C-alpha positions in Angstrom: 15.2 17.3 24.3 18.4 15.3 24.0 21.5 17.1 25.0 23.0 16.1 21.7 20.7 18.4 19.7 22.1 21.7 18.9 20.4 24.2 16.5 22.6 25.1 13.6 22.5 27.4 10.6 19.9 30.0 9.8 16.1 30.1 10.7 14.1 27.9 8.2 10.4 28.6 8.1 8.1 25.6 8.3 4.3 24.9 8.3 3.4 22.6 11.1 0.0 20.9 10.7 -1.9 19.9 13.8 -0.3 18.2 16.7 0.4 19.3 20.3 1.5 22.6 21.8 4.9 20.9 22.5 5.5 20.4 18.8 5.5 24.1 18.0 7.4 24.9 21.2 10.1 22.4 20.3 10.2 23.7 16.7 10.8 27.2 18.1 13.5 25.9 20.4 15.2 24.5 17.3 15.3 28.0 15.9 12.5 27.5 13.3 10.0 30.1 12.2 6.6 28.5 12.6 3.4 28.7 10.7 0.8 26.6 12.5 -2.3 25.1 10.9 -4.6 23.9 13.7 -8.3 23.3 14.5 -9.7 26.5 15.9 -10.7 24.9 19.2 -7.2 23.4 19.7 -5.3 26.8 19.4 -5.0 29.2 22.3 -2.7 31.8 23.9 -0.3 29.1 24.9 0.7 28.8 21.3 1.4 32.6 20.8 5.1 32.7 21.9 6.0 29.9 19.5 4.0 30.7 16.4 4.6 33.4 13.8 1.5 32.9 11.7 -1.6 30.7 12.3 -4.2 29.1 10.0 -7.2 28.1 12.1 -9.2 25.6 10.0 -10.1 22.0 9.5 -6.8 20.9 8.0 -8.3 17.6 7.1 -10.3 19.4 4.4 -7.4 19.4 2.0 -9.4 20.9 -0.9 -10.1 24.0 1.3 -6.7 24.0 3.0 -4.5 23.8 -0.1 -5.4 27.1 -1.7 -4.9 28.9 1.6 -1.5 27.2 2.1 -0.5 28.1 -1.5 -1.5 31.8 -1.0 0.4 32.0 2.3 3.5 30.4 0.8 3.5 33.0 -2.0 3.7 35.9 0.4 5.4 34.2 3.4 7.4 31.3 1.9 8.1 28.2 4.1 10.7 25.5 3.5 8.4 22.5 4.0 5.2 21.4 5.7 5.4 18.8 8.4 3.1 17.0 10.9 3.6 14.7 13.9 0.0 13.7 14.2 -1.9 11.0 12.3 -4.5 13.2 10.8 -2.0 15.7 9.5 0.3 13.3 7.6 -1.6 13.1 4.3 -2.4 16.9 4.2 1.3 17.5 4.8 2.3 15.3 1.9 -0.3 16.8 -0.4 0.8 20.4 0.3 4.5 19.6 -0.1 3.8 17.9 -3.4 1.6 20.6 -4.8 4.0 23.4 -3.8 7.2 21.5 -4.9 8.6 21.4 -1.4 10.8 18.8 0.3 9.0 16.1 2.4 7.7 12.6 2.2 5.9 11.8 -1.0 2.2 11.3 -1.2 2.9 7.8 -2.5 5.0 6.9 0.7 2.4 8.4 3.1 -0.4 6.6 1.3 1.4 3.2 1.5 1.7 3.7 5.3 -1.9 4.9 5.7 -3.5 2.3 3.4 -2.8 -1.2 4.8 -4.1 -2.9 1.6 -1.8 -0.9 -0.6 1.1 -1.7 1.8 0.4 -5.4 1.7 0.3 -5.5 -2.1 3.5 -3.4 -2.3 5.4 -5.7 0.1 4.2 -8.8 -1.7 5.5 -7.4 -5.0 8.9 -6.9 -3.4 8.9 -10.3 -1.5 9.0 -8.6 1.9 7.1 -9.9 4.9 4.5 -12.0 3.1 1.0 -12.0 4.7 -2.2 -13.2 3.1 -4.7 -10.4 2.8 -7.7 -9.2 0.9 -10.3 -6.4 0.9 -13.8 -7.3 1.8 -17.2 -5.7 1.7 -19.5 -8.6 2.6 -20.0 -11.8 4.6 -19.2 -13.8 1.5 -15.9 -12.0 1.1 -15.0 -13.2 4.6 -16.2 -16.8 3.9 -14.1 -16.9 0.7 -11.0 -15.7 2.5 -11.4 -18.2 5.3 -12.0 -21.0 2.7 -8.7 -20.1 1.1 -6.6 -19.4 4.2 -8.3 -20.9 7.2 -9.0 -19.6 10.7 -8.3 -17.5 12.6 -8.2 -14.2 10.7 -8.3 -10.5 11.4 -10.8 -8.0 10.1 -9.9 -4.4 10.5 -10.1 -1.0 8.7 -8.0 -0.5 5.6 -7.1 2.9 7.1 -7.3 4.0 10.7 -5.3 3.4 13.8 -5.5 3.1 17.6 -7.0 -0.4 17.7 -10.2 1.0 16.2 -12.6 -1.6 14.7 -10.3 -4.6 14.9 -12.0 -8.0 15.0 -10.5 -11.4 15.8 -12.4 -14.0 13.8 -11.8 -17.4 15.3 -14.8 -19.7 14.5 -17.7 -20.1 12.1 -20.1 -18.0 14.1 -17.7 -15.1 13.8 -17.2 -15.6 10.1 -20.9 -15.2 9.5 -21.4 -12.1 11.7 -18.2 -10.0 11.5 -18.9 -8.2 8.2 -22.3 -7.0 9.5 -20.8 -6.0 12.8 -17.9 -4.1 11.1 -20.1 -2.3 8.6 -22.5 -1.2 11.4 -19.7 1.0 12.6 -20.5 3.2 9.6 -23.8 4.1 11.3 -22.2 5.3 14.6 -21.9 9.0 15.4 -18.2 9.6 15.8 -16.8 12.6 17.6 -14.4 14.9 15.7 -11.0 13.4 15.7 -12.0 9.8 16.3 -12.1 8.7 12.7 -9.5 9.8 10.1 -11.6 9.0 7.0 -15.3 9.3 6.4 -15.5 6.1 4.4 -13.4 4.0 6.8 -16.2 1.5 7.5 -17.4 0.9 4.0 -14.9 -1.8 3.4 -12.4 -3.8 5.5 -9.1 -5.6 5.3 -9.0 -9.4 5.9 -5.7 -10.8 7.0 -4.3 -14.1 8.2 -3.8 -14.0 11.9 -0.2 -13.5 12.8 0.5 -15.8 15.7 3.2 -14.6 18.2 4.3 -11.7 20.4 3.9 -8.2 19.0 6.3 -5.3 19.6 7.1 -2.1 17.8 10.4 -0.6 16.5 10.8 3.2 16.8 13.0 4.7 14.2 14.3 8.0 12.9 15.4 8.4 9.3 18.0 10.8 8.0 18.0 11.0 4.2 17.0 7.4 3.9 19.3 6.1 6.6 17.1 4.4 9.3 18.3 4.5 12.9 16.5 2.3 15.5 15.9 4.5 18.5 13.8 2.2 20.7 12.1 -1.2 20.9 8.7 -1.4 22.6 7.0 -4.6 23.8 3.3 -4.5 24.5 0.6 -6.3 26.4 -2.7 -6.7 24.7 -6.1 -6.9 26.3 -9.7 -5.8 25.8 -13.2 -7.0 26.2 -16.2 -7.7 24.0 -16.7 -8.8 20.4 -19.6 -6.3 20.4 -19.7 -4.6 17.0 -17.3 -1.9 18.0 -13.9 -3.6 18.4 -12.4 -7.1 18.7 -11.3 -8.9 21.8 -7.7 -8.7 22.8 -6.3 -6.0 20.5 -6.1 -3.0 22.8 -2.6 -2.2 23.9 -3.1 -2.1 27.7 0.5 -1.9 28.6 3.9 -1.3 26.9 7.5 -1.2 28.0 11.0 -0.4 26.8 13.5 -1.8 26.1 12.1 -5.0 24.5 12.7 -8.2 26.5 13.1 -10.4 23.4 16.6 -11.9 22.8 19.1 -9.7 20.9 19.4 -12.1 18.0 15.6 -12.1 17.4 15.5 -8.3 17.7 18.4 -7.9 15.3 16.4 -9.8 12.6 13.3 -7.8 13.3 15.1 -4.5 13.1 16.7 -5.4 9.8 13.2 -6.3 8.5 12.0 -2.8 9.6 14.9 -1.1 7.8 14.1 -3.1 4.6 10.5 -2.2 4.9 11.2 1.5 5.3 13.4 1.4 2.2 10.6 -0.4 0.3 8.0 2.3 1.1 10.5 5.1 0.4 10.7 6.8 3.7 13.5 9.4 3.8 13.2 11.6 6.8 11.6 11.7 10.3 10.0 9.1 12.6 8.4 5.8 12.0 6.5 3.5 14.4 6.5 0.0 12.9 4.6 -2.9 14.5 6.1 -6.4 14.1 4.9 -9.9 15.1 7.4 -12.7 15.8 5.6 -15.6 14.1 6.9 -19.2 13.8 7.9 -18.2 10.2 10.0 -15.3 11.3 9.1 -11.6 12.0 6.3 -10.1 10.0 5.3 -6.4 9.5 1.9 -5.8 10.9 1.6 -2.1 10.1 3.6 1.2 10.2 3.1 4.9 10.5 5.5 7.8 9.6 5.0 9.4 13.0 6.0 8.7 16.5 4.0 6.0 18.2 1.3 6.8 20.7 0.9 5.4 24.2 3.7 7.7 25.6 6.3 5.9 23.5 8.4 9.1 23.1 8.2 9.7 26.9 9.6 6.2 27.5 12.3 6.7 24.9 13.5 9.8 26.7 13.6 7.8 30.0 15.2 4.7 28.7 17.4 5.9 25.8 17.8 9.7 26.5 16.3 10.6 23.1 13.4 12.9 22.5 12.4 11.9 19.0 10.2 15.0 18.4 13.0 17.5 17.7 14.6 15.1 15.4 11.3 14.6 13.6 10.8 18.3 13.3 14.4 19.1 12.3 15.3 16.2 10.0 16.3 17.5 6.6 16.4 21.1 7.7 20.0 21.2 8.9 19.0 22.3 12.4 19.8 19.0 14.2 22.8 16.7 14.1 21.6 13.3 12.8 21.9 10.3 15.0 24.7 8.1 13.8 23.9 4.9 15.8 21.2 3.4 18.0 21.4 4.6 21.6 22.0 2.0 24.4 19.3 1.6 27.1 20.1 3.0 30.5 17.0 1.9 32.4 13.5 0.7 31.9 10.1 2.4 31.5 6.5 1.2 31.2 3.1 2.6 30.1 -0.2 1.2 31.4 -3.8 2.0 30.8 -6.1 2.2 33.7 -8.8 -0.4 33.0 -11.5 -0.6 35.8 -14.6 -2.7 35.5 -17.1 -1.2 33.1 -19.9 0.7 34.8 -20.7 4.0 36.5 -17.8 5.4 38.6 -18.6 5.8 42.2 -15.1 6.4 43.7 -11.6 7.4 42.6 -9.0 6.9 45.2 -5.2 6.4 45.6 -4.2 9.1 43.1 -2.1 11.3 45.4 -0.1 8.4 46.9 0.6 7.0 43.4 1.8 10.4 42.1 4.1 10.6 45.1 5.7 7.2 44.4 9.3 7.6 43.2 8.7 5.2 40.3 5.8 7.3 38.9 6.6 9.6 36.0 3.0 10.5 35.0 -0.5 9.6 36.2 -3.5 10.8 34.2 -7.1 9.8 35.4 -9.8 11.0 33.0 -12.8 9.8 34.9 -14.6 11.0 38.0 -17.6 9.9 40.0 -20.7 9.8 37.8 -18.8 9.0 34.5 -19.5 5.7 32.8 -16.6 3.4 31.9 -17.4 1.4 28.7 -16.0 -2.0 27.9 -12.4 -1.8 26.7 -12.7 -2.1 22.9 -10.3 0.6 21.7 -7.7 3.0 23.2 -10.2 5.8 23.9 -12.2 3.5 26.3 -9.4 3.5 28.9 -10.0 5.4 32.1 -6.5 6.9 32.2 -2.9 6.0 32.0 0.3 5.6 34.0 4.0 6.0 33.0 6.7 4.6 35.4 10.4 4.1 35.4 12.6 1.3 36.7 16.2 0.1 36.8 15.3 -2.1 33.8 12.1 -3.1 31.9 11.3 -6.0 34.3 11.3 -3.6 37.3 9.3 -1.0 35.3 6.6 -3.6 34.4 6.3 -4.5 38.1 6.0 -0.9 39.2 3.4 -0.3 36.5 1.2 -3.2 37.7 1.6 -2.2 41.3 0.8 1.4 40.9 -2.1 0.8 38.5 -3.7 -1.5 41.1 -3.2 1.3 43.7 -5.4 3.7 41.7 -8.8 2.5 42.8 -11.5 3.3 40.4 -14.7 1.7 41.8 -17.7 1.2 39.5 -21.2 -0.1 39.8 -23.4 -1.6 37.1 -25.3 0.9 35.0 -29.1 0.2 35.4 
């Protein structure tokens, strides 16, 4: 938590939907009374010191959740519902709207979740023009390519985490991508992998935005948007294989951005204009931007903190923990940020991406964790596990967070230490 955050005033009661144990812990540290809605298998005794009331249920089932939230609010009133996790954003907005509570509107959250709605809304306002259309068939892809040329991107209208993103670059891809994409509808997905049951029944087709991609991390205070961090990213991935598209997994990221200040200033202003356009008032946003030859363009955005340990890097580089601000914005329990913080170092995140196959050895873990540059190392595979081709974030074998004197040094440390974690695989027979 930033040293600038000081709990103030009385104890508001809030409903926190989903998220990590740290979210309810930090809410309690802010002096909030906490009602926590969580999946039953994600709640345990570690939550008990920080939670006053718990609703253990599938909070994604809003039709079942809303009557329970309404009944609880009548006997145990809460100021607002909030969530710092992707799957909780829409239930949060729906509950706040139904109960007449403060919070982001359903319309704003829908604009950020639904990339087609977002594109049409921006086009109507003349902000960040990008050619796009919704498709359901091979002919839809052919028609779009005939109108706008190659390459194009095919991706879910809703979803995140590089899931189901296809790069269409030649005629063979044009004729196969729709079938490959729609086949994802037949896959058996684990709980929590997919946000919407109908995600693979239609797709968004967009012109390919050529240029480097980065994200702008913001906190909003009654509609005033403060840039907290800028995050460059390195893309990678393997296999146009019916699951995800080549080159759109974020294999590494670092703060602060290495792009020139003039370029970043233009991009940051675009992000502020974008957040105004969608009506975001409070809390975090993670907005992805591409620096195209025509200027910066919005790729997508979310009213949550970015994944890939972005908040951890922001604490290292800028001294700001965005989660307490996200939880306390609009409640009078934190002092709003008045200006963007200056970087005081560098940090880098990197996925561990061994060759696909069956793991036969994991080595080097202890020496990497002992390295002064290492902040966190998480290895999620062991001998006997199978490493799939890298087609979306969940395929990674683990991750690493490092620090450096600046971003360049942090990038070098990340590459060095990732290579020192030796995950040896063999082909699967």
